[in-house]
C-alpha positions as CSV (number, residue, x, y, z in Angstrom):
1,M,0.0,0.0,0.0
2,A,1.4,3.4,-0.9
3,M,2.1,5.8,2.0
4,E,0.4,9.2,2.1
5,G,2.0,11.6,-0.2
6,E,3.8,8.9,-2.1
7,K,3.3,8.9,-5.9
8,K,1.8,5.7,-7.3
9,K,3.6,4.3,-10.3
10,K,1.5,4.0,-13.4
11,S,1.7,0.5,-14.7
12,S,2.8,0.3,-18.3
13,P,0.5,-1.6,-20.7
14,I,1.6,-5.1,-21.6
15,S,2.6,-5.7,-25.2
16,L,0.8,-8.2,-27.4
17,Q,3.9,-10.4,-27.6
18,Q,4.3,-10.3,-23.8
19,F,0.7,-11.3,-23.4
20,I,1.1,-14.2,-25.7
21,S,4.3,-15.3,-24.0
22,N,2.7,-15.2,-20.6
23,I,-0.6,-16.9,-21.5
24,T,0.6,-19.8,-23.7
25,P,2.4,-21.8,-20.9
26,L,-0.5,-21.2,-18.6
27,I,-2.9,-22.8,-21.1
28,D,-0.5,-25.8,-21.3
29,L,-0.4,-26.1,-17.5
30,E,-4.2,-26.0,-17.2
31,K,-4.7,-28.6,-19.8
32,E,-2.1,-31.0,-18.3
33,A,-3.6,-30.6,-14.9
34,E,-7.2,-31.3,-16.1
35,I,-6.1,-34.4,-18.1
36,S,-4.0,-35.7,-15.2
37,A,-6.8,-35.3,-12.8
38,S,-9.2,-37.1,-15.2
39,I,-6.9,-40.0,-15.8
40,S,-6.1,-40.4,-12.1
41,S,-9.8,-40.3,-11.2
42,G,-10.8,-42.8,-13.9
43,A,-8.1,-45.3,-13.0
44,T,-9.1,-45.6,-9.4
45,R,-12.9,-45.6,-9.5
46,N,-15.7,-47.9,-10.6
47,L,-19.0,-46.9,-12.2
48,D,-20.9,-46.6,-8.9
49,T,-18.2,-44.4,-7.5
50,A,-18.1,-42.2,-10.6
51,Q,-21.9,-41.7,-10.3
52,K,-21.6,-40.9,-6.6
53,R,-19.0,-38.2,-7.4
54,G,-21.3,-36.7,-10.0
55,S,-19.1,-37.3,-13.0
56,T,-21.2,-40.1,-14.5
57,I,-24.9,-40.6,-14.9
58,L,-25.8,-44.3,-15.2
59,N,-29.0,-46.1,-16.3
60,L,-30.2,-43.7,-19.0
61,K,-32.5,-44.2,-21.9
62,C,-32.9,-42.1,-25.0
63,V,-36.5,-40.8,-25.2
64,D,-36.3,-38.2,-27.9
65,A,-34.2,-37.0,-30.9
66,Q,-34.6,-33.6,-32.6
67,T,-32.6,-31.6,-35.0
68,G,-31.1,-28.4,-33.6
69,L,-29.4,-25.4,-35.0
70,M,-26.5,-25.9,-37.4
71,G,-27.6,-29.5,-38.1
72,K,-26.8,-30.8,-34.6
73,T,-28.8,-33.7,-33.2
74,L,-30.4,-33.2,-29.8
75,L,-30.8,-36.4,-27.9
76,E,-32.8,-36.3,-24.7
77,F,-32.1,-38.9,-21.9
78,Q,-34.1,-39.9,-18.9
79,S,-33.4,-42.3,-16.1
80,T,-34.5,-45.9,-16.3
81,K,-34.7,-46.1,-12.5
82,G,-37.1,-43.3,-11.7
83,D,-38.8,-40.0,-12.6
84,V,-35.7,-37.9,-11.8
85,L,-32.1,-38.0,-12.6
86,P,-29.6,-39.1,-9.8
87,A,-27.6,-36.3,-8.2
88,H,-24.8,-35.2,-10.5
89,K,-22.4,-32.4,-11.3
90,F,-23.2,-31.9,-15.0
91,G,-23.9,-28.5,-16.3
92,T,-24.9,-26.9,-19.6
93,H,-21.9,-26.6,-22.0
94,D,-20.1,-29.5,-20.4
95,V,-18.4,-31.9,-22.9
96,V,-19.7,-35.5,-22.3
97,V,-19.3,-38.9,-23.9
98,L,-22.1,-41.4,-24.4
99,K,-21.4,-45.1,-23.6
100,P,-23.3,-48.3,-23.1
101,N,-24.3,-48.5,-19.5
102,K,-22.1,-51.4,-18.5
103,A,-19.1,-50.7,-20.6
104,D,-15.7,-50.3,-18.9
105,L,-14.6,-46.8,-18.0
106,G,-11.9,-46.9,-20.6
107,S,-14.1,-48.3,-23.4
108,P,-14.7,-46.4,-26.7
109,A,-17.6,-43.9,-26.7
110,L,-20.7,-44.1,-28.9
111,G,-20.4,-40.4,-29.4
112,Q,-19.2,-37.1,-27.9
113,G,-21.4,-34.0,-27.4
114,V,-22.2,-31.0,-25.3
115,V,-24.9,-30.7,-22.6
116,Y,-27.6,-28.5,-24.2
117,R,-30.4,-28.6,-21.6
118,L,-30.8,-29.9,-18.0
119,K,-34.0,-30.7,-16.2
120,D,-34.7,-32.6,-13.0
121,S,-36.1,-35.4,-15.1
122,S,-33.9,-35.3,-18.2
123,I,-30.6,-34.2,-19.8
124,T,-30.4,-33.2,-23.5
125,V,-27.1,-33.4,-25.3
126,A,-26.2,-31.9,-28.7
127,F,-24.2,-34.2,-31.0
128,D,-22.4,-33.4,-34.2
129,D,-22.6,-37.1,-35.2
130,V,-25.5,-39.3,-34.1
131,P,-24.5,-42.7,-32.8
132,E,-25.5,-45.3,-35.4
133,D,-26.4,-48.0,-32.9
134,G,-26.7,-48.7,-29.2
135,L,-29.4,-46.1,-28.5
136,N,-32.0,-48.7,-27.7
137,N,-29.9,-50.1,-24.9
138,P,-29.3,-48.7,-21.4
139,L,-26.7,-45.9,-21.6
140,R,-24.6,-43.6,-19.5
141,L,-23.0,-40.2,-19.8
142,E,-19.5,-39.2,-18.6
143,K,-18.0,-35.8,-18.1
144,V,-14.6,-35.8,-19.8
145,A,-11.5,-33.7,-20.0
146,N,-11.3,-32.3,-23.5
147,E,-8.3,-30.9,-25.3
148,V,-10.3,-29.1,-28.0
149,T,-10.9,-26.0,-25.9
150,Y,-7.2,-25.7,-25.1
151,R,-6.1,-26.3,-28.7
152,R,-8.5,-23.6,-29.9
153,M,-7.1,-21.1,-27.4
154,K,-3.5,-21.8,-28.5
155,D,-4.5,-21.5,-32.2
156,A,-6.2,-18.2,-31.4
157,L,-3.0,-16.9,-29.8
158,I,-0.9,-18.0,-32.8
159,Q,-3.3,-16.4,-35.3
160,L,-3.3,-13.2,-33.2
161,S,0.5,-13.1,-33.2
162,K,0.7,-13.7,-37.0
163,G,-2.1,-11.6,-38.2
164,V,-2.4,-8.7,-35.9
165,L,-0.7,-6.2,-38.3
166,K,-2.9,-7.2,-41.3
167,G,-6.1,-8.6,-39.9
168,P,-9.5,-6.7,-39.8
169,A,-9.0,-6.3,-36.0
170,A,-5.6,-4.7,-36.3
171,D,-6.9,-1.3,-35.2
172,Q,-8.5,-2.8,-32.1
173,V,-5.2,-4.2,-30.7
174,P,-3.7,-0.9,-29.5
175,V,-7.0,-0.1,-27.7
176,L,-7.2,-3.6,-26.1
177,F,-3.6,-3.4,-24.9
178,G,-3.9,0.2,-23.5
179,E,-1.8,1.9,-26.2
180,R,-4.7,4.0,-27.4
181,Q,-7.9,5.3,-25.7
182,P,-11.1,4.0,-27.2
183,T,-13.1,6.5,-29.2
184,V,-16.8,7.2,-28.8
185,S,-19.4,9.4,-30.6
186,K,-20.2,12.8,-29.2
187,K,-23.0,12.7,-26.6
188,G,-26.4,13.2,-28.2
189,T,-25.4,12.2,-31.7
190,V,-26.5,8.6,-31.3
191,T,-30.2,7.6,-30.7
192,F,-32.1,4.4,-31.2
193,T,-35.7,3.1,-31.1
194,P,-35.7,-0.2,-29.3
195,F,-37.1,-3.4,-30.8
196,N,-37.7,-4.7,-27.3
197,K,-40.1,-2.4,-25.5
198,N,-39.5,-4.1,-22.2
199,L,-35.9,-2.9,-21.7
200,D,-35.2,-1.2,-18.4
201,H,-33.2,2.0,-17.9
202,S,-29.8,0.3,-17.3
203,Q,-30.2,-1.9,-20.4
204,R,-31.2,1.1,-22.5
205,D,-28.2,3.1,-21.2
206,A,-25.8,0.2,-21.9
207,I,-27.2,-0.2,-25.5
208,L,-26.7,3.6,-26.1
209,K,-23.1,3.4,-24.9
210,A,-22.4,0.4,-27.0
211,L,-23.9,2.0,-30.1
212,S,-21.8,5.1,-29.4
213,S,-18.5,3.1,-29.1
214,K,-16.4,3.0,-32.2
215,D,-13.8,0.6,-31.0
216,V,-14.9,-1.7,-28.1
217,F,-17.6,-1.8,-25.4
218,L,-17.6,-4.1,-22.4
219,L,-20.9,-5.2,-20.9
220,H,-20.5,-6.8,-17.4
221,G,-23.0,-8.0,-14.9
222,P,-23.9,-10.9,-12.6
223,P,-26.2,-13.8,-13.8
224,G,-29.9,-12.8,-14.4
225,T,-29.4,-9.1,-15.0
226,G,-30.4,-9.2,-18.6
227,K,-27.0,-9.3,-20.4
228,T,-28.3,-11.6,-23.2
229,T,-31.4,-9.4,-23.7
230,T,-29.1,-6.3,-24.0
231,V,-26.7,-8.0,-26.4
232,V,-29.7,-9.1,-28.6
233,E,-30.9,-5.5,-28.8
234,I,-27.4,-4.3,-29.7
235,V,-27.2,-6.8,-32.5
236,L,-30.5,-5.8,-33.9
237,Q,-29.6,-2.1,-33.8
238,E,-26.3,-2.8,-35.6
239,V,-28.1,-4.8,-38.2
240,K,-30.6,-2.0,-38.7
241,R,-27.6,0.3,-39.2
242,G,-26.4,-2.0,-42.0
243,S,-23.5,-3.5,-40.0
244,K,-22.3,-7.1,-40.5
245,I,-22.4,-9.0,-37.2
246,L,-20.2,-11.8,-36.0
247,A,-21.6,-13.2,-32.7
248,C,-19.1,-15.2,-30.7
249,A,-19.4,-16.9,-27.3
250,A,-17.7,-19.5,-25.1
251,S,-20.0,-22.2,-26.6
252,N,-22.2,-22.9,-29.6
253,I,-25.2,-23.1,-27.3
254,A,-24.7,-19.6,-26.0
255,V,-24.6,-18.3,-29.6
256,D,-27.7,-20.3,-30.4
257,T,-29.5,-18.7,-27.4
258,T,-28.7,-15.3,-28.7
259,L,-29.9,-16.2,-32.2
260,L,-33.1,-17.7,-31.0
261,S,-33.7,-14.6,-28.8
262,D,-33.3,-12.4,-31.9
263,L,-35.9,-14.2,-34.0
264,P,-39.1,-13.2,-32.2
265,L,-38.1,-9.5,-32.2
266,T,-37.6,-9.5,-36.0
267,E,-40.8,-11.2,-37.0
């Protein structure tokens, strides 16, 4: 803590290359730790223990199959032992594998997918490829350590390092790394008529600030405060302006949620 009268040193912004150099080994460490924990856990447990720990759901049956966005297949599973699922630690966006109920823990999976929806009585998983057989038999789902996320993060850092001087986001990099202040339109020069008439004051204020920002705008808030609703309105307003929109999120499901929220407001 600085003493009274002592000048605080202003921290210098970290360069892009420094950022990449610092983050890359941390991604490797995180991946290795998760894989190691998964292997150690799988080698010392049986199926009943895995279910008690919440990482496996046994005795499932496939009760419904639907086609979701982007051609994904949504399979809904319910328990064969009762009306509700056993206690578990699965959450939406978790990567899971589908296996025959009595197969060994190290056995090949019927398919790999992402948890799309959770209810007390069922779990719905989005699959890129539908298992060709085995769905009529008792099944189980296992949470797994997955390298895809880590590989994508490292690939993104590599692309950022190579293309920052030429890419479409080149002008944003100095702003994001503190080398240039973000620019905004003059107050009063930007107005909008909301598509969603139920927006509250804080949402309208955030949307106005986002539309006034020429470089970057950060929207932050705890769960349940209406961030998705606000983002949907920003997207619609930018489309109305004639902008091209690329919506990205930590998972495909989050992007799907934003898209599905857009549709009713544009009808």
